[in-house]
C-alpha positions, 0 to 999 in steps of 0.5 A, a space after each residue: 198869025 197877025 203881026 206884033 203891034 207896034 210900041 206906039 199903037 200899044 201906048 196909044 191905048 193907055 189914053 183910055 180906061 179898060 171899060 172903054 177898051 171893052 166897049 170898043 172891042 164890042 165894035 171891032 170884035 163883036 164875037 168877044 162881047 162875053 169873054 176875054 175880060 176879067 169877070 170877077 172883082 179884083 183888088 187894086 191897091 193902087 187905084 190911081 195908077 194909069 192904064 197899062 198895056 203890055 204883053 202877058 207872061 203866064 205862070 201857075 203858083 200854089 202855096 198851101 203845100 211845100 214845093 215838091 221839087 228839090 232845091 236845084 230843080 226849084 232854082 232852075 224853074 225860078 230862073 226859067 220863069 224870070 227869063 220868061 218875064 224878061 223875054 221880048 216882046 216888051 213890056 211884059 205883065 205877069 199873069 199868075 193863076 193860083 191853083 190852090 182852090 178853094 184856098 186861093 190866095 193862101 200865101 202871097 207870091 207878090 210883095 216887096 222883093 218880087 215887084 222890084 225884081 219884076 220891075 227891074 226886068 221890064 215887067 209893068 205889073 201883075 194880075 193874079 187871082 192869088 194874094 199880095 202883101 207888102 203893099 207899102 213897100 212894092 215897086 213904084 209905078 207897078 200896077 197890081 190887080 189881085 184876088 186878096 191881100 194876105 200877110 204870109 207867103 206860106 209855101 208859095 212856089 212856081 208850079 209851071 210857066 209859059 202856058 195858058 192860064 185862067 185868072 178871074 175868068 179871063 183866059 190868057 196865053 203868053 204874049 197876049 196883049 193885056 189892057 188893065 187898070 183898077 177896073 180889071 183887065 181885057 185881052 186885046 187881039 193883035 189885029 184890033 189894036 190899031 182899030 180901037 181908036 177909031 171905034 172909041 171915036 165912034 162910041 164917043 160921038 154916039 154917047 155925046 148926043 145922049 149925054 148932052 141932051 140929058 144935061 139940058 133943062 127940061 130934059 124929057 122922055 121925048 128928048 131922050 127918044 130924039 137923042 136915041 134916034 140921032 145916036 143911031 144915025 151916027 156911023 
């Protein structure tokens, strides 16, 4: 297995938005062009938040039916989950799949209490196809990508944690590197983390040719053809 990316290399990726990271992965990992990212719209209550890069911690939740576990078993599950969130490598990001389909998001796991507890344990944010609430009371600087906003937590409870989950069509396993912002999220393979800045530099130089040409007075189809040709010669 590739070695763990350094904190510095992860922080470097926060300089770019998630669409740009997806573009770069098309160069570093062309086989991942059609998977590895969120494929359905997300609700981003804090759209001005800067991109976050963190290690995934995963869980399954449901809220439509009461928890079948007894009090002690439920408490043990909950503490085990928090240990999962707080474990190395850090920072973590919680990725929770709601398994109540077709009533996904019936009750909100996330609100004032959970965001503050998770933030206190070193978690940078959450991605869930379930719902969230208490938007105005959530922990500050905690990125939130959700399926919906709902008022009640209903019977919400943890079903399991630490396995592979599917959220918005994105498959995520524990400790996957996740890059996310208001556009959605993408899994970044460990071996690609340090390759991405160079890929973005290449993309930027290629795009600049077309963008600058389009801004010149009298821009024409012939100008566009020349720009595309010049773009194709940049390596």
